[in-house]
MDAnalysis code that builds the backbone (N, CA, C; Angstrom):
import MDAnalysis as mda
import numpy as np

u = mda.Universe.empty(303, n_residues=101, atom_resindex=np.repeat(np.arange(101), 3), trajectory=True)
u.add_TopologyAttr("name", ["N", "CA", "C"] * 101)
u.add_TopologyAttr("resid", np.arange(1, 102))
u.add_TopologyAttr("resname", ["MET", "GLN", "ALA", "ILE", "THR", "THR", "THR", "TYR", "HIS", "GLY", "SER", "THR", "ASN", "THR", "ARG", "GLY", "ALA", "TYR", "TRP", "SER", "ALA", "GLN", "SER", "GLU", "SER", "GLY", "ARG", "ARG", "ALA", "LYS", "ALA", "ASP", "ARG", "TRP", "THR", "GLU", "ASP", "HIS", "GLY", "ARG", "ASN", "GLU", "PRO", "ALA", "ASP", "ALA", "SER", "ARG", "ARG", "ALA", "VAL", "LEU", "ALA", "LEU", "CYS", "ARG", "LYS", "LEU", "GLY", "TRP", "THR", "VAL", "THR", "LEU", "ILE", "GLU", "GLY", "ALA", "THR", "ARG", "SER", "GLY", "TYR", "ALA", "TYR", "VAL", "PHE", "TYR", "GLU", "PRO", "ILE", "GLY", "SER", "PRO", "ALA", "VAL", "GLN", "ASP", "GLY", "VAL", "ARG", "ILE", "LEU", "ASP", "GLY", "HIS", "GLY", "ASN", "ARG", "VAL", "VAL"])
u.atoms.positions = np.array([
    [24.345, 59.017, 160.763],
    [25.589, 58.995, 160.026],
    [25.544, 57.894, 158.977],
    [26.301, 58.119, 157.927],
    [26.326, 57.161, 156.823],
    [27.767, 56.795, 156.477],
    [27.957, 55.589, 156.014],
    [29.247, 55.196, 155.461],
    [29.244, 55.532, 153.977],
    [30.421, 55.751, 153.451],
    [30.585, 55.987, 152.016],
    [31.477, 54.879, 151.486],
    [31.082, 54.262, 150.386],
    [31.907, 53.238, 149.749],
    [32.290, 53.714, 148.358],
    [33.464, 53.288, 147.911],
    [33.907, 53.632, 146.561],
    [34.150, 52.358, 145.778],
    [33.995, 52.479, 144.466],
    [34.149, 51.336, 143.571],
    [34.905, 51.772, 142.324],
    [35.806, 50.930, 141.881],
    [36.533, 51.174, 140.635],
    [35.726, 50.597, 139.483],
    [35.574, 51.379, 138.429],
    [34.875, 50.938, 137.215],
    [35.901, 50.912, 136.086],
    [36.200, 49.723, 135.590],
    [37.187, 49.572, 134.528],
    [36.734, 50.196, 133.216],
    [37.678, 50.443, 132.359],
    [37.369, 51.082, 131.079],
    [36.625, 50.123, 130.152],
    [35.892, 50.709, 129.241],
    [35.184, 49.949, 128.207],
    [35.646, 50.480, 126.857],
    [35.010, 50.022, 125.783],
    [35.362, 50.522, 124.453],
    [34.985, 51.990, 124.277],
    [34.042, 52.464, 125.063],
    [33.545, 53.835, 124.890],
    [33.790, 54.750, 126.076],
    [34.233, 54.216, 127.197],
    [34.398, 55.040, 128.397],
    [35.675, 54.664, 129.116],
    [36.382, 55.668, 129.620],
    [37.590, 55.419, 130.392],
    [37.269, 54.946, 131.799],
    [38.281, 54.424, 132.478],
    [38.105, 53.949, 133.846],
    [37.826, 55.119, 134.780],
    [37.055, 54.865, 135.844],
    [36.777, 55.899, 136.832],
    [36.397, 55.262, 138.161],
    [36.399, 56.052, 139.218],
    [35.963, 55.652, 140.546],
    [34.668, 56.361, 140.860],
    [33.765, 55.677, 141.563],
    [32.532, 56.313, 142.022],
    [32.427, 56.149, 143.531],
    [31.728, 57.101, 144.156],
    [31.466, 57.047, 145.591],
    [29.962, 57.013, 145.797],
    [29.515, 56.233, 146.782],
    [28.089, 56.141, 147.068],
    [27.880, 56.184, 148.572],
    [26.933, 57.017, 149.009],
    [26.563, 57.056, 150.419],
    [25.548, 55.953, 150.688],
    [25.331, 55.649, 151.939],
    [24.358, 54.615, 152.304],
    [22.946, 54.982, 151.860],
    [22.680, 56.293, 151.697],
    [21.351, 56.721, 151.259],
    [21.155, 56.546, 149.758],
    [22.237, 56.152, 149.057],
    [22.125, 55.913, 147.622],
    [22.603, 57.067, 146.750],
    [22.991, 58.198, 147.352],
    [23.510, 59.320, 146.564],
    [24.876, 58.941, 146.010],
    [25.160, 59.361, 144.767],
    [26.405, 58.970, 144.103],
    [27.133, 60.164, 143.502],
    [28.429, 59.973, 143.312],
    [29.261, 60.944, 142.600],
    [30.409, 60.184, 141.968],
    [30.958, 60.728, 140.891],
    [32.096, 60.121, 140.197],
    [33.309, 61.018, 140.314],
    [34.481, 60.384, 140.329],
    [35.724, 61.132, 140.211],
    [36.006, 61.331, 138.737],
    [36.920, 62.221, 138.444],
    [37.314, 62.392, 137.055],
    [37.915, 61.096, 136.529],
    [38.032, 60.974, 135.249],
    [38.577, 59.751, 134.650],
    [39.949, 59.453, 135.244],
    [40.231, 58.175, 135.450],
    [41.466, 57.754, 136.095],
    [42.274, 56.909, 135.146],
    [43.510, 57.313, 134.903],
    [44.408, 56.523, 134.070],
    [45.748, 56.395, 134.769],
    [46.510, 55.428, 134.370],
    [47.821, 55.191, 134.974],
    [48.751, 56.395, 134.829],
    [48.603, 57.147, 133.742],
    [49.520, 58.269, 133.503],
    [48.902, 59.601, 133.940],
    [47.926, 59.558, 134.813],
    [47.221, 60.765, 135.248],
    [48.078, 61.658, 136.126],
    [49.219, 61.169, 136.588],
    [50.057, 61.937, 137.483],
    [49.804, 61.533, 138.933],
    [48.542, 61.455, 139.305],
    [48.166, 60.967, 140.633],
    [47.651, 59.559, 140.408],
    [48.561, 58.628, 140.243],
    [48.151, 57.309, 139.779],
    [47.821, 56.324, 140.885],
    [47.756, 56.750, 142.113],
    [47.390, 55.844, 143.190],
    [45.886, 55.625, 143.202],
    [45.432, 54.388, 143.282],
    [43.985, 54.144, 143.354],
    [43.325, 54.874, 144.518],
    [44.006, 54.942, 145.662],
    [43.417, 55.624, 146.822],
    [43.181, 57.102, 146.525],
    [44.074, 57.744, 145.765],
    [43.882, 59.159, 145.412],
    [42.619, 59.349, 144.582],
    [42.407, 58.478, 143.623],
    [41.213, 58.577, 142.788],
    [39.958, 58.296, 143.604],
    [40.038, 57.348, 144.524],
    [38.910, 57.044, 145.405],
    [38.585, 58.260, 146.268],
    [39.608, 58.906, 146.799],
    [39.395, 60.096, 147.636],
    [38.768, 61.227, 146.839],
    [39.167, 61.385, 145.582],
    [38.563, 62.440, 144.754],
    [37.074, 62.182, 144.554],
    [36.680, 60.915, 144.416],
    [35.259, 60.581, 144.291],
    [34.521, 60.912, 145.587],
    [35.130, 60.616, 146.730],
    [34.514, 60.924, 148.021],
    [34.380, 62.436, 148.198],
    [35.415, 63.177, 147.852],
    [35.351, 64.639, 147.960],
    [34.248, 65.200, 147.069],
    [34.105, 64.653, 145.872],
    [33.037, 65.105, 144.967],
    [31.663, 64.838, 145.577],
    [31.488, 63.662, 146.198],
    [30.214, 63.339, 146.828],
    [29.930, 64.266, 148.008],
    [30.929, 64.505, 148.849],
    [30.734, 65.383, 150.009],
    [30.393, 66.805, 149.571],
    [31.049, 67.288, 148.518],
    [30.707, 68.618, 147.986],
    [29.269, 68.637, 147.474],
    [28.895, 67.603, 146.762],
    [27.538, 67.502, 146.204],
    [26.484, 67.529, 147.311],
    [26.770, 66.869, 148.434],
    [25.825, 66.789, 149.541],
    [25.971, 67.934, 150.544],
    [26.989, 68.770, 150.364],
    [27.204, 69.894, 151.266],
    [27.741, 69.488, 152.633],
    [28.437, 68.356, 152.704],
    [28.959, 67.865, 153.975],
    [30.307, 68.489, 154.291],
    [30.525, 68.875, 155.536],
    [31.830, 69.272, 156.054],
    [32.123, 68.328, 157.209],
    [32.964, 67.346, 156.977],
    [33.163, 66.250, 157.926],
    [34.617, 65.786, 157.949],
    [34.928, 64.989, 158.954],
    [36.177, 64.242, 159.002],
    [35.815, 62.776, 158.777],
    [36.532, 62.128, 157.879],
    [36.264, 60.730, 157.538],
    [37.500, 59.884, 157.795],
    [37.288, 58.641, 158.207],
    [38.371, 57.659, 158.331],
    [38.266, 56.721, 157.138],
    [39.426, 56.437, 156.530],
    [39.484, 55.621, 155.315],
    [39.936, 54.199, 155.647],
    [39.336, 53.228, 154.972],
    [39.760, 51.841, 155.094],
    [39.526, 51.115, 153.783],
    [40.214, 49.999, 153.593],
    [40.091, 49.246, 152.347],
    [39.089, 48.105, 152.503],
    [38.401, 47.791, 151.405],
    [37.493, 46.653, 151.349],
    [37.912, 45.776, 150.170],
    [37.219, 44.678, 149.949],
    [37.541, 43.815, 148.805],
    [37.291, 44.513, 147.473],
    [36.266, 45.350, 147.430],
    [35.884, 45.944, 146.145],
    [36.273, 47.401, 145.996],
    [36.935, 47.985, 146.967],
    [37.315, 49.397, 146.871],
    [37.729, 49.921, 148.229],
    [37.181, 51.057, 148.606],
    [37.499, 51.681, 149.881],
    [36.200, 52.053, 150.582],
    [36.273, 52.212, 151.901],
    [35.126, 52.655, 152.682],
    [35.569, 53.826, 153.552],
    [34.659, 54.738, 153.790],
    [34.914, 55.928, 154.593],
    [33.797, 56.064, 155.611],
    [34.150, 56.293, 156.868],
    [33.158, 56.464, 157.918],
    [33.413, 57.790, 158.627],
    [32.357, 58.340, 159.191],
    [32.463, 59.600, 159.908],
    [33.306, 59.416, 161.162],
    [34.104, 60.435, 161.490],
    [34.967, 60.389, 162.669],
    [34.888, 61.738, 163.367],
    [34.299, 61.751, 164.530],
    [34.237, 62.961, 165.340],
    [34.457, 62.563, 166.792],
    [35.726, 62.553, 167.244],
    [35.964, 62.175, 168.633],
    [35.389, 63.220, 169.589],
    [35.044, 62.786, 170.781],
    [34.479, 63.697, 171.772],
    [35.482, 64.806, 172.072],
    [35.012, 66.030, 172.027],
    [35.859, 67.175, 172.341],
    [36.682, 67.696, 171.181],
    [36.566, 67.100, 169.997],
    [37.343, 67.586, 168.859],
    [36.649, 68.798, 168.240],
    [37.418, 69.726, 167.690],
    [36.790, 70.878, 167.043],
    [36.062, 70.441, 165.775],
    [34.953, 71.065, 165.507],
    [34.180, 70.743, 164.304],
    [34.936, 71.206, 163.066],
    [34.737, 70.508, 161.971],
    [35.328, 70.914, 160.696],
    [34.548, 72.132, 160.217],
    [35.241, 73.220, 159.968],
    [34.570, 74.455, 159.579],
    [34.250, 74.511, 158.090],
    [35.172, 74.021, 157.277],
    [34.934, 74.046, 155.840],
    [35.661, 72.874, 155.200],
    [35.062, 72.311, 154.214],
    [35.694, 71.213, 153.497],
    [35.567, 69.873, 154.189],
    [36.390, 68.949, 153.727],
    [36.345, 67.570, 154.204],
    [37.764, 67.146, 154.537],
    [37.930, 66.479, 155.672],
    [39.230, 65.902, 156.028],
    [39.105, 64.395, 155.919],
    [40.117, 63.755, 155.352],
    [40.153, 62.296, 155.285],
    [41.415, 61.830, 156.019],
    [41.230, 60.916, 156.972],
    [42.322, 60.362, 157.750],
    [42.498, 58.900, 157.401],
    [43.752, 58.430, 157.456],
    [43.962, 56.995, 157.244],
    [43.655, 56.258, 158.545],
    [43.798, 54.962, 158.547],
    [43.455, 54.158, 159.706],
    [44.279, 54.469, 160.950],
    [45.388, 55.185, 160.785],
    [46.239, 55.547, 161.923],
    [45.963, 56.954, 162.422],
    [45.011, 57.643, 161.801],
    [44.670, 59.001, 162.204],
    [45.489, 60.085, 161.513],
    [46.317, 59.694, 160.536],
    [47.095, 60.667, 159.782],
    [46.266, 61.277, 158.669],
    [46.338, 62.588, 158.512],
    [45.547, 63.259, 157.495],
    [46.117, 62.964, 156.102],
    [45.269, 62.523, 155.191],
    [45.679, 62.245, 153.804],
    [45.071, 63.247, 152.840],
    [43.978, 63.893, 153.220],
    [43.372, 64.970, 152.417],
    [42.855, 66.006, 153.366],
])
């Protein structure tokens, strides 16, 4: 199993701000550009979109637990004993076990 970390990349003169997700194996994915007026302006939402993009890229169907770090967010695999396997897509739970995606 691998942890996934996300990082916010601020805007430059030539590129808008965005979030990226990276697995422990070094595979990466980016979320779409993130701006305050994007409609979904929560940083956690943009971080989750980057994680979903990475999981799609890697073909993973998993349940992840989300937590905050100093530089972004971290996601770890969560499969309690006896829980049904995720059949399609990715589920993201907050630290209390509530589904956020």
